[in-house]
N, C-alpha and C positions, 0 to 999 in steps of 0.2 A: 375894566377887565373883560377879556374876550370870552365868548362862549366856547367851552372845550369841545363841543360837538360840531363846531364849524371850522372850516379850513382857514388857517391863519397864514400870514406871510411866510413863515418858516416851514410850512408843511409841504410834503411831496405832492407832485402833480397828480399822482395816482388817486388821490382822494377827491378829485373833481375840481371844478372851478372855485376860485376864492369866494368865500362867503357861503358856499353851498353846504347844507347840513351833512354831517357824516353819519351814515346809518350804523346800527349795531352790527350788522353782518360784515360791514367793512372793517369794523374794529376787531371782530373775531378772527379776521384773516391774519392778524399779526402773529408771528411765530411765538409759541410759548414753550417753556421748558417742561418736559414730561418727567413726572416723579415715579413711573411704573418700572417693571422689570425690563431688562434688556431683551432684545429679540431672541438671542440664543438661550437665555434662561427660560423663557416661555416655551420654547420648543422642547427643551430638556424636561420641563414639568409635564408636558403632554405625553412625552415618551414614557416617563416614569409612571404616570397614571395608567397608561395602556398596559405596561408591563405588570403592574400590581393587579389590574383586573384580569389579565391573562393567567397570572399565577394563582389567583383565587379560583378562577374557573377550573384550572387543572387540579387544584387541591380538592375542590368539591367533587369533581369527576372521579378522582382517585378514591375519596372517602365513600362515595356512592357505590363504586365498583366493589370495594372491600366489603361493604355492608351486604350487597346482593350476594356475593360469594359466601360470606359467613352464614347468612340465613339459609341459602340454598344448600350448602354442605350439611348444615345441622338437620334440615328436613330430610335430605337424602340419607343421612346416617340413621335416622329414626326408621325410615322405610327398609333399609338394609338389615337393621336389627331384627325386624319381624321374621326374617328367614322364610319368606313365602314367595311364590311365583309372582303374585300381584305386587308385592313389595319391591322385588328386584326389577320388574318391568317398569314400574312407576319411577323408581330411582333412576333408571337408565334414561327415561324421557326427561325427567327434571334436570339431570346433569348434562344433557346434550348441549344446550347453549352455554352452560357454565364451563364446560371443558374447552370451549374456544377462548374464553377469558383466561382460564388457568389450566393449561394443558398438562401441568404436572400433578397438582393435588386433585383437582376436580376430574381431570382425565383419568388418573389412577383409580379414583373411586368409581367412575362410570365403567372402567374396564373390569373392576371386580364384580359389579352388578351383572354385566354381560357374561362374564366368565362363570358366575354362579348359575345363570340361566342355561349355559351350556353343560356344566357339570351335573346339575340336578334335574334339568328338564330337557336335555338333549337337543338344544337349539344350535344347529351348525352355523347359522348366520351370526349369531351372537359371538361365537368363537372368533370368526374372522374379524369382526369389528373390534373386539377386545384387543386382539393382537395389534391392530393398527393404532389404537389409543395408547398402547404401552411403549411406543417408540420414544416419546418425549420424557415420560417418567423414568424410563430405563437409562436415559442419558444424564439424568440429574446427578449432582454431586452426592446427594443422599437420596437413594431410591425410597419413595414413600411406602408406608406399610400397605396402603391400598393396592399398590402395584405388586408387592410380594404376595399378597393374598390372591390377586388375579392370576399371577403366574402359577400359584399352587392349585387354584381351582381348575385352570386350563389343563394342567398336567394330570390332575385327578380325574378330570372328565375323559382323558385319553388313556386312563389306567396306567400312567407313568408314575407309579407310587414313589419311586426313589426321587425323581425330580420334584414331585409335590412335597415330599418330606423336607427336602433341602430348602425350598422356598419358605415353607411354613415355619421352619426353625429360625428364620430371620425376623420373625414377628414377636411382639411382646404383649399385645392386647389380649383380652379374653377371647375375641373372635379368632385371633391367630393361634392361641393355645388350643382352641377347639379344633381348628384345622390340623394342628399337629396330632391331636388324638385321632382325628378322622383318618389321616393318612396311615397311622399305626393300625387302626382297625381294618382299613382296606388291605393292609399287608397281613392281616390275621394275627397280629400281636396284641392281644388284649391287655397284657401286663404293661406294655409300653404306652397304651392309650390311657390308662388309669391316671397316671401322674399329671400330665398336662391338663386332662379334663377336670381333675380335682382343683387344680390351680385356677382354671377358667371359672368354675362355679364359685370358688372363693372370691375371685375378683369381681364377678358380676353374677350374683345369685339368681337373677331373673332372666338371664340371656336365653332366649328360646332355643337357639342352636345348641347351646351346651346342655340344656335340660333334656332335649330330645335325644342327643347322642348319649347322655348319661343313662337314660332308660334303655337304650339299645345295648350299651356295654353291660349293664346289669343283667339284662335278659340273656345275653350270650354267655355270661360267666356263671349263670345259675345262682346269683346272689339271693334270689327270692326264696330259695330253700332255707336260708338262714332264719326266716321268720318263724320256723318251727322250733328253733333252739332258744334256750334261755340266754339273755344277755347279762345276767347277774354277775358273771365273772369279769365283765369289762368295766373298768373304772371311768368315771366322769365323762369327759368329752368323747372318748372312744365308744362308750356305751350309747350316748346320744347319737353319734354318727351312725352306728349300726342300726339303731331304730329308724333313723331317717332313711337309710338305704333299704331297709325292709319295707317300709311304707311305700317308698317310691317304686320299688320293684313290683310289689303286688298291684299297685295302681297301674303300672305300665302293662303288666300281664292282662289285667282286666280290660284295659283300653284296647289292646290288640284283639281280644275276643269280641268286644263290642263293635269295633270297626268292621271286622269280617262278618259279624252277625247281622248288623243293621245295613251295611253297604249303602249308606246314604250318599247321594251325589253332592259334591262340594259346590258352594256358590260360584257363580260366574261361568259354570260349565253347562253345556246343553243338557236338558232334562232327559233326553233320549239319545240313543246311539252309543257306540263304544267309547270307553274312557280308560285311562290307565288305572292300575289298581289303587294308586293313591287318590285318584279322582273320586272313588267311591268309599273313601274312608273319612267321611265328615263327622259322623257321630260315634263317639264323642271326641272332644278336643283333647288330644294326648298332652300337648304342652300345658294346658290349663289344669288337667288332672294331676300331672306331675308336680306343677308348682304348688297347688293347694295341698297335695299330700305331704310335701316337705314342710311348708309353712305351718300347717295345722299340727303335724306330728311334733315339731319343735315346741310350739306353743302349748300343746297338751302335756308334754313332758315337764315343761316349766311349771305348769299349773299343778300337776300331780305332786311335784316335789315342794310346792309352796314357795317357789322363787318369787321375790318381790318384783322382779322384772317381767313376770308373765304377762301383765296387761300390755306392756310394750311389745312383747313378742307377738301377741295376737294382732295388735294394731298394725305394726310394721309388716308382719308376714302376710296378713290378708290384703293389705294395700298393694304389696308387690305382686302377689299372686293374681289379684284382680287386674293389675296392669298387664300381666301376660295375657289374660283372657281378652282384655280390650284390644290389644295389638293383634290378636288372632282374628277378631271380627273386623278391625280396621284394615287389616291386610287382605281382606276378602278370602281368607282361608277357611273360615267356618261360619255357620249360622249362629245367631245368638243362642238358640236352644242347645247347640253343640257345646258351647262354652259353659252354659249353666249346668248342663249334665256333667261335664268334666269336672266342674267345681264341686258338685255334690259328691261324685264318686271319689275324687281325690281327698276331699275332707273326711269322708267315711273311713278311708284307710288311715288317714292321718290321726283320727281319734281311736280307731279300733286297735291298731298295732301297739301304741304305747299302753293302752289299757290291758291288752293281752300280755304284754311284756311284764307289766307290774304284777299281774296275777301269777305269771309263770316264773318269777324270780325264785331261784332255788331248784327249778325243774330242769333236768338235763337229759339228753339222749345219749345212750351208750350202747355199744355193740353187745349182743347177747347171743347165746347159742340158738340158731334158727331164726334170728331177726334182730330187732332193736328193742332195748328196754328203756322205759321212762322212769327216771329216778327223781323222787321228791325230797 
């Protein structure tokens, strides 16, 4: 038998001279049948892998973009809620890059921040920038509420009360309802301001903008005088509401006196030199005083009547009122001592008014010859 690795008589000449050993390399040169994928299938697999990787990258980019927008809009909303110069300014800065990613929602929110700076702090540059940002939201199939609020604020800043009322009427949030009340107040219609303002406070009891405007409405309408009258003739919730209004009105009146008397400079402003009247109204915090007067008055009434829910009224009310105070400090609108003083003053009226009302049940004021008679 011949050696299989040597060239035999029947082998081709390519394998070298007869009898010469055949190397392994020469054997491997023989054609073999491949069991892999065809060439076109391998190309298709590569293309599919690239497509999947591209789709995953696009999906991640879209998810990341939505996350950045969601977190940025939430932060900006918190700053706008504070209703302060620092809050509006910081929200405008935060939303500047986001408005390029989302010119409709983020652009509308930034336009509102700038419009509020124009309406409340007379910044003409903010007005022009806000108008430019409103182009895209104004073209949207559904105009965002932030854009409607921005339109209303710009009109209010120009004292175009009719236009401001029209835009504000298209909103449904607590902030929008507050703007509706504000336009009515600018028109001198206290009665028209009361209804949307009450709805705003009901929807968001700690909204600083609504609380401040509520105190303004009460001062202008003279509701504080009702604190001298018995509420015994009012049933249930109406009686509670009147006591709350009395406590809030007295706290607001005391706040105005304190602001004018102390004339303390707000944080973030130069310690010397001229400033706007509001710039010297730091002590004490009116928002905080108003919030604590309402929260403590309701909790005190519940305690006096022995309501089993009174502990909850204290816990929830004080928490929400404290949140208002925190926002005033975080928004750089007040010093911490301003907020603490406002909390003490508001709480004092929140306790005193319900206690006085309880002692004066059955006491009424009635006209009498030459003056007023007190009937027991």
